[in-house]
C-alpha positions as CSV (number, residue, x, y, z in Angstrom):
1,X,-27.3,18.6,8.2
2,X,-26.0,16.6,5.3
3,X,-27.2,13.0,4.8
4,X,-25.1,10.5,6.9
5,X,-24.9,6.8,6.1
6,X,-24.4,4.9,9.3
7,X,-23.3,1.3,9.2
8,X,-23.4,-0.7,12.4
9,X,-22.9,-4.2,13.6
10,X,-20.7,-4.8,10.5
11,X,-23.6,-4.5,8.1
12,X,-22.8,-2.4,5.0
13,X,-25.4,-1.0,2.7
14,X,-24.4,-0.9,-1.0
15,X,-24.6,2.8,-1.6
16,X,-21.4,4.6,-0.6
17,X,-21.6,7.9,-2.6
18,X,-23.9,10.2,-0.7
19,X,-22.2,10.6,2.7
20,X,-19.5,9.5,5.0
21,X,-19.4,5.8,5.5
22,X,-19.3,4.5,9.1
23,X,-18.7,1.1,10.6
24,X,-18.0,0.4,14.3
25,X,-17.8,-2.7,16.4
26,X,-18.4,-2.5,20.1
27,X,-16.0,-4.5,22.3
28,X,-15.8,-4.2,26.1
29,X,-12.7,-6.4,26.4
30,X,-10.5,-3.3,27.1
31,X,-11.4,0.3,28.0
32,X,-9.9,1.5,24.7
33,X,-11.4,2.9,21.5
34,X,-9.6,2.5,18.2
35,X,-10.7,4.9,15.5
36,X,-9.6,5.4,11.9
37,X,-10.7,8.2,9.6
38,X,-9.9,7.7,5.9
39,X,-10.5,9.5,2.7
40,X,-10.6,7.3,-0.4
41,X,-7.9,9.0,-2.3
42,X,-4.2,9.0,-1.7
43,X,-0.9,9.4,-3.4
44,X,-2.3,8.3,-6.8
45,X,-4.3,11.5,-6.7
46,X,-1.3,13.8,-6.2
47,X,-1.2,16.3,-9.1
48,X,1.8,16.3,-11.4
49,X,4.5,18.5,-9.9
50,X,3.0,18.0,-6.4
51,X,3.9,14.4,-5.8
52,X,3.7,13.7,-2.0
53,X,1.1,16.4,-1.3
54,X,-1.5,13.9,0.0
55,X,0.9,12.6,2.7
56,X,2.0,16.2,3.4
57,X,-1.6,17.3,3.9
58,X,-2.2,14.4,6.3
59,X,0.9,15.3,8.4
60,X,0.0,19.0,8.4
61,X,-3.4,18.2,9.9
62,X,-1.5,17.4,13.1
63,X,0.5,20.6,13.1
64,X,-2.1,23.2,13.9
65,X,-5.8,24.1,13.9
66,X,-7.5,27.5,14.0
67,X,-7.5,27.2,17.8
68,X,-4.5,25.0,18.7
69,X,-0.8,25.0,17.8
70,X,1.2,21.8,17.1
71,X,2.6,21.9,20.6
72,X,-0.9,22.2,22.1
73,X,-2.1,19.3,20.0
74,X,0.8,17.1,21.0
75,X,0.3,18.1,24.7
76,X,-3.4,17.3,24.6
77,X,-2.7,13.8,23.1
78,X,-0.1,13.2,25.7
79,X,-2.4,14.2,28.5
80,X,-5.1,11.9,27.2
81,X,-2.6,9.0,26.8
82,X,-3.9,8.9,23.2
83,X,-2.1,8.3,19.9
84,X,-2.8,9.7,16.4
85,X,-0.8,9.1,13.3
86,X,-1.0,9.4,9.5
87,X,-0.8,6.5,7.0
88,X,-0.7,7.2,3.3
89,X,-1.7,4.6,0.7
90,X,-2.0,4.8,-3.1
91,X,-5.7,5.3,-2.8
92,X,-6.3,6.3,0.8
93,X,-5.1,8.8,3.4
94,X,-5.8,7.5,6.9
95,X,-5.7,9.1,10.3
96,X,-5.3,6.3,12.8
97,X,-5.7,6.7,16.6
98,X,-6.6,5.2,19.9
99,X,-7.7,6.5,23.2
100,X,-8.9,5.4,26.6
101,X,-12.7,5.3,26.9
102,X,-12.6,7.8,29.8
103,X,-11.0,10.4,27.5
104,X,-13.1,9.7,24.4
105,X,-15.1,12.9,24.5
106,X,-12.0,15.0,24.7
107,X,-10.3,13.0,22.0
108,X,-13.3,13.3,19.6
109,X,-13.4,17.1,20.2
110,X,-9.7,17.4,19.3
111,X,-10.0,15.0,16.4
112,X,-12.9,17.0,14.9
113,X,-10.8,20.2,15.2
114,X,-7.9,18.5,13.4
115,X,-10.1,17.2,10.6
116,X,-12.3,20.3,10.0
117,X,-10.3,23.3,11.1
118,X,-6.6,22.9,10.0
119,X,-4.7,26.1,9.8
120,X,-1.6,25.0,7.8
121,X,0.8,27.4,9.6
122,X,3.6,28.8,7.5
123,X,6.3,27.9,10.0
124,X,5.0,24.3,10.3
125,X,4.9,24.0,6.5
126,X,8.6,25.0,6.4
127,X,9.5,22.6,9.2
128,X,7.6,19.7,7.6
129,X,9.3,20.3,4.2
130,X,12.7,19.9,5.8
131,X,11.6,16.8,7.8
132,X,10.0,15.1,4.8
133,X,12.9,15.8,2.5
134,X,15.3,14.4,5.2
135,X,13.2,11.3,5.6
136,X,13.1,10.8,1.8
137,X,16.9,11.1,1.5
138,X,17.4,8.8,4.5
139,X,15.1,6.2,2.9
140,X,16.9,6.5,-0.4
141,X,20.1,5.8,1.4
142,X,18.8,2.3,2.1
143,X,19.3,0.0,-0.9
144,X,16.0,-1.9,-0.3
145,X,13.7,1.1,-0.1
146,X,15.6,2.9,-2.9
147,X,15.2,-0.2,-5.2
148,X,11.5,-0.5,-4.4
149,X,10.8,3.1,-5.1
150,X,12.7,3.0,-8.4
151,X,11.1,-0.3,-9.4
152,X,7.5,0.8,-9.0
153,X,8.2,4.1,-10.8
154,X,9.7,2.1,-13.6
155,X,7.0,-0.6,-13.8
156,X,4.2,2.0,-13.9
157,X,6.1,4.5,-16.1
158,X,4.0,7.6,-15.5
159,X,0.9,5.9,-14.2
160,X,-0.4,7.2,-10.8
161,X,0.4,3.9,-9.0
162,X,4.1,4.7,-9.6
163,X,4.0,7.9,-7.5
164,X,6.1,7.5,-4.3
165,X,3.9,7.9,-1.2
166,X,6.1,10.4,0.6
167,X,6.8,12.3,-2.7
168,X,9.8,13.7,-4.5
169,X,12.2,16.2,-2.9
170,X,11.9,18.7,-5.8
171,X,8.1,18.7,-5.5
172,X,8.0,18.9,-1.7
173,X,10.4,21.9,-1.8
174,X,7.9,23.8,-4.1
175,X,4.7,23.1,-2.3
176,X,2.7,26.3,-1.4
177,X,0.2,26.9,1.3
178,X,-2.5,27.5,-1.4
179,X,-1.8,24.1,-3.0
180,X,-1.9,22.4,0.4
181,X,-5.3,24.1,1.3
182,X,-6.7,23.2,-2.2
183,X,-5.7,19.6,-1.9
184,X,-7.1,19.3,1.6
185,X,-10.4,20.8,0.3
186,X,-10.4,18.2,-2.4
187,X,-9.7,15.2,-0.1
188,X,-11.8,15.9,2.9
189,X,-15.3,15.7,1.4
190,X,-18.0,13.4,3.0
191,X,-18.5,11.3,-0.1
192,X,-14.8,10.2,0.2
193,X,-14.7,9.8,3.9
194,X,-14.8,6.5,5.8
195,X,-14.8,6.3,9.6
196,X,-14.1,2.9,11.1
197,X,-13.5,1.8,14.7
198,X,-13.8,-0.8,17.4
199,X,-13.7,-0.8,21.2
200,X,-15.4,0.4,24.3
201,X,-18.1,2.8,23.2
202,X,-21.3,2.7,21.1
203,X,-21.9,3.0,17.4
204,X,-24.5,5.7,18.2
205,X,-21.8,7.9,19.8
206,X,-19.6,7.6,16.7
207,X,-22.6,8.3,14.5
208,X,-23.4,11.5,16.2
209,X,-19.7,12.6,16.0
210,X,-19.5,11.9,12.3
211,X,-22.8,13.7,11.8
212,X,-21.2,16.8,13.4
213,X,-18.3,16.6,11.0
214,X,-20.7,16.2,8.0
215,X,-22.2,19.5,9.0
216,X,-18.9,21.3,8.4
217,X,-17.6,19.5,5.3
218,X,-19.0,19.5,1.7
219,X,-20.4,16.3,0.2
220,X,-18.0,16.9,-2.8
221,X,-17.2,14.4,-5.5
222,X,-16.8,10.6,-5.6
223,X,-13.3,9.3,-5.3
224,X,-11.1,9.6,-8.3
225,X,-10.7,6.4,-10.3
226,X,-7.2,6.1,-11.9
227,X,-6.9,4.7,-15.4
228,X,-6.0,1.1,-16.1
229,X,-2.2,0.5,-15.9
230,X,-0.7,-0.7,-19.2
231,X,1.5,-3.7,-19.6
232,X,4.9,-3.2,-21.3
233,X,5.3,-4.7,-24.8
234,X,8.5,-6.6,-24.0
235,X,10.9,-7.3,-21.2
236,X,12.8,-4.2,-20.0
237,X,15.7,-3.6,-17.6
238,X,16.6,-0.7,-15.3
239,X,20.0,-0.7,-13.7
240,X,20.3,1.7,-10.7
241,X,23.9,2.5,-10.5
242,X,25.2,2.9,-6.9
243,X,29.0,2.8,-6.1
244,X,30.7,0.3,-4.0
245,X,27.9,-2.3,-3.7
246,X,28.9,-5.7,-2.4
247,X,25.3,-6.8,-2.3
248,X,22.7,-6.0,-5.0
249,X,18.9,-5.7,-5.1
250,X,16.9,-7.6,-7.8
251,X,13.2,-6.9,-8.4
252,X,11.2,-8.1,-11.4
253,X,7.4,-8.0,-12.0
254,X,4.4,-7.1,-14.0
255,X,1.0,-5.5,-13.8
256,X,-1.1,-7.5,-11.3
257,X,-4.8,-8.4,-11.1
258,X,-7.8,-7.0,-9.3
259,X,-9.0,-8.8,-6.2
260,X,-12.4,-9.2,-7.8
261,X,-11.0,-10.9,-10.9
262,X,-12.1,-14.5,-11.3
263,X,-8.5,-15.6,-11.3
264,X,-7.6,-13.8,-8.1
265,X,-7.9,-16.7,-5.6
266,X,-6.1,-19.2,-7.9
267,X,-3.3,-16.7,-8.3
268,X,-3.2,-15.9,-4.6
269,X,-2.7,-19.6,-3.9
270,X,-0.1,-20.0,-6.6
271,X,1.9,-17.0,-5.3
272,X,1.7,-18.3,-1.8
273,X,3.5,-21.5,-2.7
274,X,5.8,-19.8,-5.2
275,X,7.2,-17.0,-3.0
276,X,4.8,-16.1,-0.3
277,X,7.2,-15.8,2.6
278,X,7.7,-19.2,4.3
279,X,10.8,-21.3,4.0
280,X,8.8,-23.9,2.1
281,X,8.1,-21.7,-0.9
282,X,9.7,-22.5,-4.2
283,X,11.7,-19.2,-4.4
284,X,13.1,-19.6,-0.9
285,X,14.0,-23.2,-1.4
286,X,15.7,-22.7,-4.7
287,X,17.4,-19.3,-4.1
288,X,18.3,-19.5,-0.4
289,X,18.2,-23.1,0.8
290,X,19.7,-24.9,-2.2
291,X,22.0,-22.2,-3.6
292,X,22.7,-19.7,-0.8
293,X,22.4,-16.8,-3.2
294,X,20.2,-14.6,-1.0
295,X,19.1,-14.6,2.6
296,X,15.5,-14.1,1.4
297,X,13.5,-14.5,-1.8
298,X,9.9,-13.4,-2.0
299,X,7.0,-12.7,-4.3
300,X,4.0,-10.6,-3.6
301,X,0.8,-9.1,-5.1
302,X,-0.1,-5.5,-4.4
303,X,-3.7,-4.4,-4.8
304,X,-5.7,-1.3,-5.4
305,X,-9.0,-0.4,-7.2
306,X,-7.3,-1.2,-10.5
307,X,-4.8,-4.0,-11.2
308,X,-1.6,-3.0,-9.4
309,X,1.5,-5.3,-9.4
310,X,3.1,-8.7,-8.9
311,X,6.8,-8.9,-8.3
312,X,9.6,-11.0,-6.8
313,X,12.5,-9.7,-4.8
314,X,15.9,-11.0,-3.8
315,X,19.2,-9.5,-2.6
316,X,22.3,-11.5,-3.6
317,X,25.9,-10.8,-3.2
318,X,27.4,-8.9,-6.2
319,X,29.4,-12.0,-7.3
320,X,26.2,-14.1,-7.4
321,X,23.9,-11.5,-9.0
322,X,24.2,-12.5,-12.7
323,X,23.5,-16.1,-12.0
324,X,20.8,-15.4,-9.5
325,X,19.1,-13.0,-11.9
326,X,19.1,-15.5,-14.8
327,X,17.9,-18.4,-12.6
328,X,15.1,-16.4,-11.0
329,X,13.8,-15.2,-14.4
330,X,13.9,-18.8,-15.6
331,X,11.8,-19.7,-12.5
332,X,9.0,-17.4,-13.7
333,X,9.1,-19.1,-17.1
334,X,8.9,-22.5,-15.5
335,X,6.0,-21.4,-13.4
336,X,4.1,-20.2,-16.4
337,X,4.8,-23.4,-18.4
338,X,4.5,-26.0,-15.7
339,X,2.4,-24.4,-13.0
340,X,2.6,-25.7,-9.4
341,X,2.8,-29.3,-8.4
342,X,0.2,-31.4,-6.7
343,X,2.2,-31.3,-3.5
344,X,2.6,-27.5,-3.6
345,X,-1.1,-27.2,-4.3
346,X,-2.1,-29.3,-1.3
347,X,0.4,-27.5,1.0
348,X,-0.9,-24.1,-0.2
349,X,-4.5,-24.9,0.1
350,X,-4.2,-26.4,3.6
351,X,-2.0,-23.6,5.0
352,X,-4.2,-20.8,3.6
353,X,-7.5,-22.4,4.7
354,X,-6.1,-23.2,8.2
355,X,-4.8,-19.6,8.7
356,X,-7.8,-17.8,7.2
357,X,-9.5,-17.4,10.5
358,X,-6.7,-15.2,11.8
359,X,-7.6,-12.6,9.2
360,X,-10.7,-11.6,11.1
361,X,-10.5,-13.0,14.6
362,X,-10.4,-9.6,16.5
363,X,-12.5,-6.5,16.2
364,X,-9.4,-4.6,15.0
365,X,-8.7,-7.0,12.2
366,X,-12.4,-7.0,11.1
367,X,-12.2,-3.2,10.9
368,X,-9.0,-3.4,8.9
369,X,-10.8,-5.7,6.5
370,X,-13.5,-3.1,6.2
371,X,-10.9,-0.5,5.5
372,X,-9.5,-2.6,2.7
373,X,-12.9,-3.4,1.3
374,X,-14.1,0.2,1.3
375,X,-11.0,1.8,0.0
376,X,-10.5,-0.7,-2.8
377,X,-14.2,-1.1,-3.7
378,X,-14.4,-4.8,-2.7
379,X,-17.7,-6.5,-1.9
380,X,-18.8,-6.6,1.7
381,X,-17.3,-9.6,3.5
382,X,-14.7,-10.3,0.8
383,X,-11.9,-11.0,3.2
384,X,-14.0,-13.4,5.2
385,X,-14.7,-15.4,2.0
386,X,-11.0,-16.4,1.7
387,X,-11.2,-19.9,3.3
388,X,-14.3,-20.9,1.3
389,X,-12.9,-19.6,-2.0
390,X,-9.6,-21.3,-1.6
391,X,-11.0,-24.5,-0.3
392,X,-13.1,-24.8,-3.5
393,X,-10.2,-24.5,-5.8
394,X,-8.8,-27.3,-7.9
395,X,-5.2,-27.6,-9.1
396,X,-6.5,-27.3,-12.7
397,X,-8.1,-24.0,-12.0
398,X,-4.9,-22.7,-10.4
399,X,-2.6,-23.8,-13.2
400,X,-4.9,-22.5,-15.9
401,X,-4.8,-19.1,-14.2
402,X,-1.0,-19.4,-13.8
403,X,-0.5,-20.0,-17.5
404,X,-2.7,-17.1,-18.5
405,X,-1.4,-14.5,-16.0
406,X,2.4,-14.7,-15.8
407,X,4.2,-13.1,-18.8
408,X,7.9,-13.5,-18.3
409,X,8.5,-12.0,-21.7
410,X,7.0,-8.8,-20.5
411,X,8.7,-8.4,-17.1
412,X,10.1,-5.2,-15.9
413,X,13.4,-5.9,-14.2
414,X,15.5,-3.8,-11.8
415,X,19.0,-4.4,-10.6
416,X,20.6,-2.0,-8.1
417,X,24.3,-2.6,-8.4
418,X,27.6,-0.9,-9.2
419,X,27.2,-0.6,-13.0
420,X,30.8,-0.5,-14.0
421,X,31.3,-3.9,-12.4
422,X,28.1,-5.8,-13.4
423,X,26.3,-4.0,-16.2
424,X,27.4,-6.3,-19.1
425,X,26.7,-9.5,-17.2
426,X,23.4,-8.2,-15.9
427,X,22.2,-7.1,-19.3
428,X,23.2,-10.5,-20.8
429,X,21.6,-12.6,-18.0
430,X,18.4,-10.4,-18.0
431,X,17.7,-11.5,-21.6
432,X,17.0,-8.1,-22.9
433,X,18.1,-6.2,-26.0
434,X,20.5,-3.2,-25.6
435,X,17.8,-0.8,-26.6
436,X,15.6,-2.0,-23.7
437,X,18.2,-1.3,-21.0
438,X,18.3,1.9,-19.0
439,X,21.0,2.9,-16.5
440,X,20.3,5.7,-14.0
441,X,22.3,7.1,-11.1
442,X,20.9,6.2,-7.7
443,X,20.6,9.9,-6.9
444,X,18.3,10.6,-9.8
445,X,14.9,11.7,-8.5
C-alpha cells in the first residue's frame, strides 16, 4: 500500500508531496456527509490543442465505469439521495458530493469506482462533446460571459491562466479517447489528490477509504506549476464586435498579486472599498449612484498559485459607453495617485474585520478554506488570519501598496459593443494608440 498522509482535526502537516492529502471534520448536527475529491491541476494544465480536456475528463468520470453505465450511476445516486458534480478551476479539478450517513458505505463504493475505474465509453464521449459545445455556444451568446472569456484570454495572451475552463469548441470536437485516458492518468495521481469533507462520520473511515484508492492509483508527479504571467508593456484595447448592442460590456485590468505577497492584505482592503460589491464602494457610488451609467460596477482580484488578475467591470448603455470608459479608467489613475481616504479605510477595515468570522463559521466553510489553501499552496490557517491581518493595517501601508500595485498605463481593456457605431469613440476614450487596438468578431474562437 502506498504511503497515505492523513490529516485530522484540521491539523495539516507541511509535507504534501508523497501521498493523497486528507482533512475531515466530524459534525453530528445533521446526518449528512459532504465530501470533495480534488486533483491539484485544472484547466491551466490542458495541453495546447486540447483546451477543455480537464473539465471533459471530470464530466466523463460520471458517465461510465468498468462495471456501471451512466444510467446505472445516475440511478444509484438517485436511490441514495446523493449528489455528485464536477467543478473545474484553473488549478484544480474537483468532484463535489454529499450523501446521507446511512448510505455512506454505498456512496463510497460508487465513488471509488468512478475515480479509479472510469471506462470512457465512446458513445458517452460523443454525447458529451455535443453537450459541451452546446453549452459553450450558449454561454458565448450571453454578453457578460462572452466578454469575461475574451477578456481573460486577452489579458493573459497565451498564458495558461487564459484558457477557458470549459474549453474551445474546435478542441472539444477533436478530443480522442486516447487523449482523455492519458489526461486522466496524468491528473489522478495520489501526489496531486486532496480529499476534504465534513459531516456525520469519522476521519478514520475516510482515511481507510482514501487508503484503498491509494492502492489503485500511482503516486505520480507533483502538480504542475505554471510560469509567472507577464505584464503588458503599455495599455492595450480589444473591441469585441457584436451587432445590434444597446448595452456594452467594459472590463479592464492587469496581472494580480499572490495571496502570500506582503501587499496582499493592504490591496484586499483597498479593492474592497474601491469596487468590492457593496453600494458604498467608490465604483458603485461614482458609476451607478451619481451618474446612472451602469446598474453595477465592480472590481475583483482572482487568485491562483501564481499572480492571477485584478479587473473592474461595468455594463453601460451604448450611448454612455465612451464617457463611462474614460471616467472609469481615470478612476484607476486617481486610485494610484491618491489612494483611499481615511473614511474609506475605516469603513473597509471595520466591515472586513466584522465579517471575517463568517468565512469559517461552519464545517463546510472550513473545508472550503482548506480546499483553497491546499490547491493554491497557501499556509495552513491562512483564511482564518484575515481579521488579524486586516486589523493590523494602517492607512499608510494600504496607500503605499496601492501606489505600487496599480498600473493604469498598462491596463488591458475590453469593450464588447457594435464596432461600427462606437469604435472611434471607444479608441479615443480608452487612451490607446491605433497600433494597440484589436477588433475581433464575437464569434471568433
